[in-house]
SEFIZA-3560 file (N, C-alpha, C; in Angstrom, 3 decimals):
REM SEFIZA-3560
<numar><xx>-124.347</xx><yy>73.698</yy><zz>170.024</zz><atom>N</atom></numar>
<numar><xx>-123.999</xx><yy>74.969</yy><zz>169.422</zz><atom>CA</atom></numar>
<numar><xx>-124.266</xx><yy>76.113</yy><zz>170.411</zz><atom>C</atom></numar>
<numar><xx>-125.407</xx><yy>76.017</yy><zz>171.086</zz><atom>N</atom></numar>
<numar><xx>-125.728</xx><yy>77.091</yy><zz>172.043</zz><atom>CA</atom></numar>
<numar><xx>-124.736</xx><yy>77.115</yy><zz>173.204</zz><atom>C</atom></numar>
<numar><xx>-124.383</xx><yy>75.920</yy><zz>173.683</zz><atom>N</atom></numar>
<numar><xx>-123.412</xx><yy>75.851</yy><zz>174.777</zz><atom>CA</atom></numar>
<numar><xx>-122.050</xx><yy>76.385</yy><zz>174.340</zz><atom>C</atom></numar>
<numar><xx>-121.639</xx><yy>76.044</yy><zz>173.126</zz><atom>N</atom></numar>
<numar><xx>-120.369</xx><yy>76.544</yy><zz>172.606</zz><atom>CA</atom></numar>
<numar><xx>-120.416</xx><yy>78.062</yy><zz>172.494</zz><atom>C</atom></numar>
<numar><xx>-121.519</xx><yy>78.570</yy><zz>171.954</zz><atom>N</atom></numar>
<numar><xx>-121.669</xx><yy>80.021</yy><zz>171.804</zz><atom>CA</atom></numar>
<numar><xx>-121.622</xx><yy>80.714</yy><zz>173.163</zz><atom>C</atom></numar>
<numar><xx>-122.335</xx><yy>80.154</yy><zz>174.116</zz><atom>N</atom></numar>
<numar><xx>-122.335</xx><yy>80.770</yy><zz>175.449</zz><atom>CA</atom></numar>
<numar><xx>-120.956</xx><yy>80.705</yy><zz>176.107</zz><atom>C</atom></numar>
<numar><xx>-120.312</xx><yy>79.545</yy><zz>175.952</zz><atom>N</atom></numar>
<numar><xx>-119.031</xx><yy>79.360</yy><zz>176.636</zz><atom>CA</atom></numar>
<numar><xx>-117.923</xx><yy>80.184</yy><zz>176.009</zz><atom>C</atom></numar>
<numar><xx>-117.782</xx><yy>80.132</yy><zz>174.676</zz><atom>N</atom></numar>
<numar><xx>-116.620</xx><yy>80.731</yy><zz>174.031</zz><atom>CA</atom></numar>
<numar><xx>-116.870</xx><yy>82.118</yy><zz>173.458</zz><atom>C</atom></numar>
<numar><xx>-118.074</xx><yy>82.387</yy><zz>173.025</zz><atom>N</atom></numar>
<numar><xx>-118.352</xx><yy>83.707</yy><zz>172.453</zz><atom>CA</atom></numar>
<numar><xx>-119.071</xx><yy>84.622</yy><zz>173.425</zz><atom>C</atom></numar>
<numar><xx>-119.816</xx><yy>84.025</yy><zz>174.366</zz><atom>N</atom></numar>
<numar><xx>-120.563</xx><yy>84.820</yy><zz>175.332</zz><atom>CA</atom></numar>
<numar><xx>-119.818</xx><yy>85.083</yy><zz>176.623</zz><atom>C</atom></numar>
<numar><xx>-118.609</xx><yy>84.596</yy><zz>176.732</zz><atom>N</atom></numar>
<numar><xx>-117.810</xx><yy>84.861</yy><zz>177.923</zz><atom>CA</atom></numar>
<numar><xx>-118.072</xx><yy>83.916</yy><zz>179.069</zz><atom>C</atom></numar>
<numar><xx>-118.620</xx><yy>82.750</yy><zz>178.807</zz><atom>N</atom></numar>
<numar><xx>-118.921</xx><yy>81.797</yy><zz>179.873</zz><atom>CA</atom></numar>
<numar><xx>-117.764</xx><yy>80.884</yy><zz>180.228</zz><atom>C</atom></numar>
<numar><xx>-116.672</xx><yy>80.943</yy><zz>179.475</zz><atom>N</atom></numar>
<numar><xx>-115.526</xx><yy>80.070</yy><zz>179.742</zz><atom>CA</atom></numar>
<numar><xx>-114.711</xx><yy>80.609</yy><zz>180.914</zz><atom>C</atom></numar>
<numar><xx>-114.089</xx><yy>79.684</yy><zz>181.594</zz><atom>N</atom></numar>
<numar><xx>-113.211</xx><yy>80.086</yy><zz>182.695</zz><atom>CA</atom></numar>
<numar><xx>-112.011</xx><yy>80.839</yy><zz>182.116</zz><atom>C</atom></numar>
<numar><xx>-111.524</xx><yy>81.868</yy><zz>182.801</zz><atom>N</atom></numar>
<numar><xx>-110.417</xx><yy>82.666</yy><zz>182.268</zz><atom>CA</atom></numar>
<numar><xx>-109.131</xx><yy>81.874</yy><zz>182.053</zz><atom>C</atom></numar>
<numar><xx>-108.933</xx><yy>80.813</yy><zz>182.816</zz><atom>N</atom></numar>
<numar><xx>-107.690</xx><yy>80.048</yy><zz>182.666</zz><atom>CA</atom></numar>
<numar><xx>-107.827</xx><yy>78.878</yy><zz>181.685</zz><atom>C</atom></numar>
<numar><xx>-108.995</xx><yy>78.709</yy><zz>181.051</zz><atom>N</atom></numar>
<numar><xx>-109.192</xx><yy>77.610</yy><zz>180.104</zz><atom>CA</atom></numar>
<numar><xx>-108.594</xx><yy>77.996</yy><zz>178.753</zz><atom>C</atom></numar>
<numar><xx>-107.762</xx><yy>77.100</yy><zz>178.226</zz><atom>N</atom></numar>
<numar><xx>-107.065</xx><yy>77.382</yy><zz>176.960</zz><atom>CA</atom></numar>
<numar><xx>-107.996</xx><yy>77.135</yy><zz>175.772</zz><atom>C</atom></numar>
<numar><xx>-107.964</xx><yy>78.060</yy><zz>174.814</zz><atom>N</atom></numar>
<numar><xx>-108.768</xx><yy>77.919</yy><zz>173.607</zz><atom>CA</atom></numar>
<numar><xx>-108.155</xx><yy>76.884</yy><zz>172.668</zz><atom>C</atom></numar>
<numar><xx>-106.855</xx><yy>76.908</yy><zz>172.529</zz><atom>N</atom></numar>
<numar><xx>-106.173</xx><yy>75.959</yy><zz>171.660</zz><atom>CA</atom></numar>
<numar><xx>-106.138</xx><yy>74.597</yy><zz>172.342</zz><atom>C</atom></numar>
<numar><xx>-106.518</xx><yy>73.540</yy><zz>171.608</zz><atom>N</atom></numar>
<numar><xx>-106.511</xx><yy>72.191</yy><zz>172.150</zz><atom>CA</atom></numar>
<numar><xx>-107.774</xx><yy>71.840</yy><zz>172.909</zz><atom>C</atom></numar>
<numar><xx>-108.755</xx><yy>72.696</yy><zz>172.892</zz><atom>N</atom></numar>
<numar><xx>-109.997</xx><yy>72.416</yy><zz>173.605</zz><atom>CA</atom></numar>
<numar><xx>-110.818</xx><yy>71.393</yy><zz>172.821</zz><atom>C</atom></numar>
<numar><xx>-111.406</xx><yy>70.457</yy><zz>173.530</zz><atom>N</atom></numar>
<numar><xx>-112.251</xx><yy>69.444</yy><zz>172.897</zz><atom>CA</atom></numar>
<numar><xx>-113.539</xx><yy>70.059</yy><zz>172.364</zz><atom>C</atom></numar>
<numar><xx>-113.957</xx><yy>71.182</yy><zz>172.943</zz><atom>N</atom></numar>
<numar><xx>-115.178</xx><yy>71.845</yy><zz>172.469</zz><atom>CA</atom></numar>
<numar><xx>-115.027</xx><yy>72.286</yy><zz>171.018</zz><atom>C</atom></numar>
<numar><xx>-113.918</xx><yy>72.899</yy><zz>170.700</zz><atom>N</atom></numar>
<numar><xx>-113.700</xx><yy>73.407</yy><zz>169.351</zz><atom>CA</atom></numar>
<numar><xx>-113.553</xx><yy>72.255</yy><zz>168.363</zz><atom>C</atom></numar>
<numar><xx>-112.860</xx><yy>71.207</yy><zz>168.757</zz><atom>N</atom></numar>
<numar><xx>-112.708</xx><yy>70.037</yy><zz>167.886</zz><atom>CA</atom></numar>
<numar><xx>-114.055</xx><yy>69.376</yy><zz>167.618</zz><atom>C</atom></numar>
<numar><xx>-114.882</xx><yy>69.265</yy><zz>168.634</zz><atom>N</atom></numar>
<numar><xx>-116.207</xx><yy>68.665</yy><zz>168.468</zz><atom>CA</atom></numar>
<numar><xx>-117.064</xx><yy>69.512</yy><zz>167.543</zz><atom>C</atom></numar>
<numar><xx>-116.983</xx><yy>70.813</yy><zz>167.660</zz><atom>N</atom></numar>
<numar><xx>-117.753</xx><yy>71.700</yy><zz>166.787</zz><atom>CA</atom></numar>
<numar><xx>-117.265</xx><yy>71.583</yy><zz>165.347</zz><atom>C</atom></numar>
<numar><xx>-115.957</xx><yy>71.468</yy><zz>165.164</zz><atom>N</atom></numar>
<numar><xx>-115.405</xx><yy>71.304</yy><zz>163.817</zz><atom>CA</atom></numar>
<numar><xx>-115.841</xx><yy>69.968</yy><zz>163.218</zz><atom>C</atom></numar>
<numar><xx>-115.854</xx><yy>68.904</yy><zz>164.014</zz><atom>N</atom></numar>
<numar><xx>-116.318</xx><yy>67.594</yy><zz>163.540</zz><atom>CA</atom></numar>
<numar><xx>-117.788</xx><yy>67.649</yy><zz>163.144</zz><atom>C</atom></numar>
<numar><xx>-118.587</xx><yy>68.320</yy><zz>163.933</zz><atom>N</atom></numar>
<numar><xx>-120.005</xx><yy>68.464</yy><zz>163.632</zz><atom>CA</atom></numar>
<numar><xx>-120.204</xx><yy>69.247</yy><zz>162.340</zz><atom>C</atom></numar>
<numar><xx>-119.439</xx><yy>70.291</yy><zz>162.142</zz><atom>N</atom></numar>
<numar><xx>-119.538</xx><yy>71.090</yy><zz>160.916</zz><atom>CA</atom></numar>
<numar><xx>-119.118</xx><yy>70.277</yy><zz>159.695</zz><atom>C</atom></numar>
<numar><xx>-118.071</xx><yy>69.477</yy><zz>159.819</zz><atom>N</atom></numar>
<numar><xx>-117.645</xx><yy>68.623</yy><zz>158.706</zz><atom>CA</atom></numar>
<numar><xx>-118.699</xx><yy>67.568</yy><zz>158.389</zz><atom>C</atom></numar>
<numar><xx>-119.309</xx><yy>66.987</yy><zz>159.398</zz><atom>N</atom></numar>
<numar><xx>-120.368</xx><yy>66.003</yy><zz>159.178</zz><atom>CA</atom></numar>
<numar><xx>-121.558</xx><yy>66.642</yy><zz>158.473</zz><atom>C</atom></numar>
<numar><xx>-121.923</xx><yy>67.826</yy><zz>158.888</zz><atom>N</atom></numar>
<numar><xx>-123.027</xx><yy>68.531</yy><zz>158.245</zz><atom>CA</atom></numar>
<numar><xx>-122.702</xx><yy>68.829</yy><zz>156.792</zz><atom>C</atom></numar>
<numar><xx>-121.466</xx><yy>69.213</yy><zz>156.508</zz><atom>N</atom></numar>
<numar><xx>-121.063</xx><yy>69.521</yy><zz>155.139</zz><atom>CA</atom></numar>
<numar><xx>-121.126</xx><yy>68.278</yy><zz>154.250</zz><atom>C</atom></numar>
<numar><xx>-120.736</xx><yy>67.128</yy><zz>154.784</zz><atom>N</atom></numar>
<numar><xx>-120.808</xx><yy>65.878</yy><zz>154.012</zz><atom>CA</atom></numar>
<numar><xx>-122.256</xx><yy>65.545</yy><zz>153.682</zz><atom>C</atom></numar>
<numar><xx>-123.141</xx><yy>65.666</yy><zz>154.651</zz><atom>N</atom></numar>
<numar><xx>-124.555</xx><yy>65.366</yy><zz>154.416</zz><atom>CA</atom></numar>
<numar><xx>-125.163</xx><yy>66.379</yy><zz>153.450</zz><atom>C</atom></numar>
<numar><xx>-124.774</xx><yy>67.628</yy><zz>153.549</zz><atom>N</atom></numar>
<numar><xx>-125.322</xx><yy>68.672</yy><zz>152.682</zz><atom>CA</atom></numar>
<numar><xx>-124.938</xx><yy>68.462</yy><zz>151.222</zz><atom>C</atom></numar>
<numar><xx>-123.756</xx><yy>67.916</yy><zz>150.972</zz><atom>N</atom></numar>
<numar><xx>-123.294</xx><yy>67.736</yy><zz>149.603</zz><atom>CA</atom></numar>
<numar><xx>-123.659</xx><yy>66.372</yy><zz>149.023</zz><atom>C</atom></numar>
<numar><xx>-124.374</xx><yy>65.542</yy><zz>149.777</zz><atom>N</atom></numar>
<numar><xx>-124.779</xx><yy>64.230</yy><zz>149.269</zz><atom>CA</atom></numar>
<numar><xx>-125.850</xx><yy>64.399</yy><zz>148.195</zz><atom>C</atom></numar>
<numar><xx>-125.849</xx><yy>63.451</yy><zz>147.253</zz><atom>N</atom></numar>
<numar><xx>-126.871</xx><yy>63.444</yy><zz>146.214</zz><atom>CA</atom></numar>
<numar><xx>-127.870</xx><yy>62.334</yy><zz>146.510</zz><atom>C</atom></numar>
<numar><xx>-129.024</xx><yy>62.427</yy><zz>145.895</zz><atom>N</atom></numar>
<numar><xx>-130.058</xx><yy>61.431</yy><zz>146.106</zz><atom>CA</atom></numar>
<numar><xx>-129.812</xx><yy>60.135</yy><zz>145.349</zz><atom>C</atom></numar>
<numar><xx>-128.892</xx><yy>60.154</yy><zz>144.416</zz><atom>N</atom></numar>
<numar><xx>-128.561</xx><yy>58.965</yy><zz>143.639</zz><atom>CA</atom></numar>
<numar><xx>-127.049</xx><yy>58.927</yy><zz>143.434</zz><atom>C</atom></numar>
<numar><xx>-126.465</xx><yy>57.742</yy><zz>143.259</zz><atom>N</atom></numar>
<numar><xx>-125.006</xx><yy>57.626</yy><zz>143.257</zz><atom>CA</atom></numar>
<numar><xx>-124.328</xx><yy>57.863</yy><zz>141.912</zz><atom>C</atom></numar>
<numar><xx>-125.026</xx><yy>58.445</yy><zz>140.958</zz><atom>N</atom></numar>
<numar><xx>-124.416</xx><yy>58.690</yy><zz>139.655</zz><atom>CA</atom></numar>
<numar><xx>-124.858</xx><yy>60.049</yy><zz>139.140</zz><atom>C</atom></numar>
<numar><xx>-124.116</xx><yy>60.565</yy><zz>138.173</zz><atom>N</atom></numar>
<numar><xx>-124.433</xx><yy>61.870</yy><zz>137.598</zz><atom>CA</atom></numar>
<numar><xx>-124.772</xx><yy>61.704</yy><zz>136.121</zz><atom>C</atom></numar>
<numar><xx>-125.143</xx><yy>62.783</yy><zz>135.494</zz><atom>N</atom></numar>
<numar><xx>-125.454</xx><yy>62.776</yy><zz>134.064</zz><atom>CA</atom></numar>
<numar><xx>-124.221</xx><yy>62.392</yy><zz>133.258</zz><atom>C</atom></numar>
<numar><xx>-123.058</xx><yy>62.835</yy><zz>133.667</zz><atom>N</atom></numar>
<numar><xx>-121.817</xx><yy>62.481</yy><zz>132.962</zz><atom>CA</atom></numar>
<numar><xx>-121.546</xx><yy>60.978</yy><zz>133.043</zz><atom>C</atom></numar>
<numar><xx>-121.834</xx><yy>60.376</yy><zz>134.188</zz><atom>N</atom></numar>
<numar><xx>-121.628</xx><yy>58.938</yy><zz>134.340</zz><atom>CA</atom></numar>
<numar><xx>-122.521</xx><yy>58.163</yy><zz>133.378</zz><atom>C</atom></numar>
<numar><xx>-123.766</xx><yy>58.582</yy><zz>133.246</zz><atom>N</atom></numar>
<numar><xx>-124.691</xx><yy>57.917</yy><zz>132.320</zz><atom>CA</atom></numar>
<numar><xx>-124.204</xx><yy>58.083</yy><zz>130.889</zz><atom>C</atom></numar>
<numar><xx>-123.731</xx><yy>59.276</yy><zz>130.535</zz><atom>N</atom></numar>
<numar><xx>-123.234</xx><yy>59.528</yy><zz>129.184</zz><atom>CA</atom></numar>
<numar><xx>-122.026</xx><yy>58.642</yy><zz>128.873</zz><atom>C</atom></numar>
<numar><xx>-121.064</xx><yy>58.571</yy><zz>129.776</zz><atom>N</atom></numar>
<numar><xx>-119.871</xx><yy>57.769</yy><zz>129.542</zz><atom>CA</atom></numar>
<numar><xx>-120.201</xx><yy>56.272</yy><zz>129.483</zz><atom>C</atom></numar>
<numar><xx>-121.147</xx><yy>55.828</yy><zz>130.287</zz><atom>N</atom></numar>
<numar><xx>-121.568</xx><yy>54.433</yy><zz>130.235</zz><atom>CA</atom></numar>
<numar><xx>-122.228</xx><yy>54.110</yy><zz>128.893</zz><atom>C</atom></numar>
<numar><xx>-123.078</xx><yy>55.017</yy><zz>128.412</zz><atom>N</atom></numar>
<numar><xx>-123.721</xx><yy>54.809</yy><zz>127.111</zz><atom>CA</atom></numar>
<numar><xx>-122.685</xx><yy>54.810</yy><zz>125.992</zz><atom>C</atom></numar>
<numar><xx>-121.726</xx><yy>55.731</yy><zz>126.055</zz><atom>N</atom></numar>
<numar><xx>-120.682</xx><yy>55.785</yy><zz>125.021</zz><atom>CA</atom></numar>
<numar><xx>-119.822</xx><yy>54.524</yy><zz>125.055</zz><atom>C</atom></numar>
<numar><xx>-119.463</xx><yy>54.057</yy><zz>126.231</zz><atom>N</atom></numar>
<numar><xx>-118.640</xx><yy>52.850</yy><zz>126.343</zz><atom>CA</atom></numar>
<numar><xx>-119.401</xx><yy>51.615</yy><zz>125.869</zz><atom>C</atom></numar>
<numar><xx>-120.709</xx><yy>51.637</yy><zz>125.981</zz><atom>N</atom></numar>
<numar><xx>-121.519</xx><yy>50.516</yy><zz>125.517</zz><atom>CA</atom></numar>
<numar><xx>-121.704</xx><yy>50.542</yy><zz>124.006</zz><atom>C</atom></numar>
<numar><xx>-121.899</xx><yy>51.737</yy><zz>123.444</zz><atom>N</atom></numar>
<numar><xx>-122.213</xx><yy>51.847</yy><zz>122.014</zz><atom>CA</atom></numar>
<numar><xx>-120.981</xx><yy>51.881</yy><zz>121.113</zz><atom>C</atom></numar>
<numar><xx>-119.852</xx><yy>52.326</yy><zz>121.611</zz><atom>N</atom></numar>
<numar><xx>-118.661</xx><yy>52.415</yy><zz>120.753</zz><atom>CA</atom></numar>
<numar><xx>-118.216</xx><yy>51.068</yy><zz>120.172</zz><atom>C</atom></numar>
<numar><xx>-118.223</xx><yy>49.975</yy><zz>120.917</zz><atom>N</atom></numar>
<numar><xx>-117.836</xx><yy>48.697</yy><zz>120.313</zz><atom>CA</atom></numar>
<numar><xx>-118.823</xx><yy>48.215</yy><zz>119.246</zz><atom>C</atom></numar>
<numar><xx>-120.063</xx><yy>48.672</yy><zz>119.291</zz><atom>N</atom></numar>
<numar><xx>-121.080</xx><yy>48.246</yy><zz>118.335</zz><atom>CA</atom></numar>
<numar><xx>-120.954</xx><yy>49.018</yy><zz>117.019</zz><atom>C</atom></numar>
<numar><xx>-120.337</xx><yy>50.175</yy><zz>117.035</zz><atom>N</atom></numar>
<numar><xx>-120.248</xx><yy>51.031</yy><zz>115.842</zz><atom>CA</atom></numar>
<numar><xx>-119.574</xx><yy>50.342</yy><zz>114.651</zz><atom>C</atom></numar>
<numar><xx>-118.429</xx><yy>49.696</yy><zz>114.790</zz><atom>N</atom></numar>
<numar><xx>-117.851</xx><yy>49.020</yy><zz>113.620</zz><atom>CA</atom></numar>
<numar><xx>-118.763</xx><yy>47.935</yy><zz>113.040</zz><atom>C</atom></numar>
<numar><xx>-119.434</xx><yy>47.203</yy><zz>113.891</zz><atom>N</atom></numar>
<numar><xx>-120.374</xx><yy>46.183</yy><zz>113.414</zz><atom>CA</atom></numar>
<numar><xx>-121.523</xx><yy>46.827</yy><zz>112.658</zz><atom>C</atom></numar>
<numar><xx>-122.022</xx><yy>47.921</yy><zz>113.155</zz><atom>N</atom></numar>
<numar><xx>-123.112</xx><yy>48.632</yy><zz>112.484</zz><atom>CA</atom></numar>
<numar><xx>-122.668</xx><yy>49.121</yy><zz>111.120</zz><atom>C</atom></numar>
<numar><xx>-121.437</xx><yy>49.609</yy><zz>110.998</zz><atom>N</atom></numar>
<numar><xx>-120.940</xx><yy>50.111</yy><zz>109.714</zz><atom>CA</atom></numar>
<numar><xx>-120.729</xx><yy>48.982</yy><zz>108.700</zz><atom>C</atom></numar>
<numar><xx>-120.554</xx><yy>47.754</yy><zz>109.155</zz><atom>N</atom></numar>
<numar><xx>-120.448</xx><yy>46.644</yy><zz>108.202</zz><atom>CA</atom></numar>
<numar><xx>-121.817</xx><yy>46.220</yy><zz>107.689</zz><atom>C</atom></numar>
<numar><xx>-122.858</xx><yy>46.529</yy><zz>108.446</zz><atom>N</atom></numar>
<numar><xx>-124.201</xx><yy>46.131</yy><zz>108.044</zz><atom>CA</atom></numar>
<numar><xx>-124.953</xx><yy>47.245</yy><zz>107.323</zz><atom>C</atom></numar>
<numar><xx>-124.707</xx><yy>48.496</yy><zz>107.682</zz><atom>N</atom></numar>
<numar><xx>-125.410</xx><yy>49.637</yy><zz>107.099</zz><atom>CA</atom></numar>
<numar><xx>-124.350</xx><yy>50.598</yy><zz>106.560</zz><atom>C</atom></numar>
<numar><xx>-124.488</xx><yy>51.045</yy><zz>105.287</zz><atom>N</atom></numar>
<numar><xx>-123.521</xx><yy>52.010</yy><zz>104.747</zz><atom>CA</atom></numar>
<numar><xx>-123.537</xx><yy>53.318</yy><zz>105.562</zz><atom>C</atom></numar>
<numar><xx>-122.375</xx><yy>53.981</yy><zz>105.629</zz><atom>N</atom></numar>
<numar><xx>-122.220</xx><yy>55.198</yy><zz>106.432</zz><atom>CA</atom></numar>
<numar><xx>-123.191</xx><yy>56.287</yy><zz>106.003</zz><atom>C</atom></numar>
<numar><xx>-123.380</xx><yy>56.470</yy><zz>104.687</zz><atom>N</atom></numar>
<numar><xx>-124.277</xx><yy>57.526</yy><zz>104.205</zz><atom>CA</atom></numar>
<numar><xx>-125.714</xx><yy>57.275</yy><zz>104.669</zz><atom>C</atom></numar>
<numar><xx>-126.141</xx><yy>56.024</yy><zz>104.596</zz><atom>N</atom></numar>
<numar><xx>-127.496</xx><yy>55.680</yy><zz>105.018</zz><atom>CA</atom></numar>
<numar><xx>-127.644</xx><yy>55.869</yy><zz>106.532</zz><atom>C</atom></numar>
<numar><xx>-126.615</xx><yy>55.516</yy><zz>107.284</zz><atom>N</atom></numar>
<numar><xx>-126.645</xx><yy>55.689</yy><zz>108.736</zz><atom>CA</atom></numar>
<numar><xx>-126.731</xx><yy>57.162</yy><zz>109.102</zz><atom>C</atom></numar>
<numar><xx>-125.976</xx><yy>58.005</yy><zz>108.403</zz><atom>N</atom></numar>
<numar><xx>-126.017</xx><yy>59.451</yy><zz>108.659</zz><atom>CA</atom></numar>
<numar><xx>-127.388</xx><yy>60.006</yy><zz>108.310</zz><atom>C</atom></numar>
<numar><xx>-127.963</xx><yy>59.561</yy><zz>107.188</zz><atom>N</atom></numar>
<numar><xx>-129.301</xx><yy>60.020</yy><zz>106.815</zz><atom>CA</atom></numar>
<numar><xx>-130.331</xx><yy>59.629</yy><zz>107.874</zz><atom>C</atom></numar>
<numar><xx>-130.232</xx><yy>58.427</yy><zz>108.411</zz><atom>N</atom></numar>
<numar><xx>-131.168</xx><yy>57.983</yy><zz>109.455</zz><atom>CA</atom></numar>
<numar><xx>-130.997</xx><yy>58.810</yy><zz>110.726</zz><atom>C</atom></numar>
<numar><xx>-129.743</xx><yy>59.052</yy><zz>111.105</zz><atom>N</atom></numar>
<numar><xx>-129.499</xx><yy>59.849</yy><zz>112.308</zz><atom>CA</atom></numar>
<numar><xx>-130.005</xx><yy>61.275</yy><zz>112.156</zz><atom>C</atom></numar>
<numar><xx>-129.771</xx><yy>61.865</yy><zz>110.989</zz><atom>N</atom></numar>
<numar><xx>-130.263</xx><yy>63.233</yy><zz>110.747</zz><atom>CA</atom></numar>
<numar><xx>-131.795</xx><yy>63.252</yy><zz>110.708</zz><atom>C</atom></numar>
<numar><xx>-132.401</xx><yy>62.187</yy><zz>110.188</zz><atom>N</atom></numar>
<numar><xx>-133.859</xx><yy>62.092</yy><zz>110.178</zz><atom>CA</atom></numar>
<numar><xx>-134.434</xx><yy>62.008</yy><zz>111.573</zz><atom>C</atom></numar>
<numar><xx>-133.741</xx><yy>61.334</yy><zz>112.465</zz><atom>N</atom></numar>
<numar><xx>-134.202</xx><yy>61.230</yy><zz>113.853</zz><atom>CA</atom></numar>
<numar><xx>-134.045</xx><yy>62.569</yy><zz>114.576</zz><atom>C</atom></numar>
<numar><xx>-132.911</xx><yy>63.243</yy><zz>114.313</zz><atom>N</atom></numar>
<numar><xx>-132.629</xx><yy>64.505</yy><zz>114.989</zz><atom>CA</atom></numar>
<numar><xx>-133.532</xx><yy>65.626</yy><zz>114.480</zz><atom>C</atom></numar>
<numar><xx>-133.715</xx><yy>65.696</yy><zz>113.183</zz><atom>N</atom></numar>
<numar><xx>-134.513</xx><yy>66.787</yy><zz>112.606</zz><atom>CA</atom></numar>
<numar><xx>-135.800</xx><yy>66.246</yy><zz>112.167</zz><atom>C</atom></numar>
//
């Protein structure tokens, strides 16, 4: 970064060196993209939404079976009792 700054912003580049197509600028852009990827990484490979959707996909097939064993009114009363 310091060399790039000195060469291109500090006037250290040769007057006949072309700015467009320079490997220096491409390398700096690659470094910036790599830094951005690392900066946006998470410490774990899933989010809260992923956990929610996995739980819903697991519990939805069980719901009809639960309704055959426990009446809907009783199930609602139990759920409200847990929540409140």
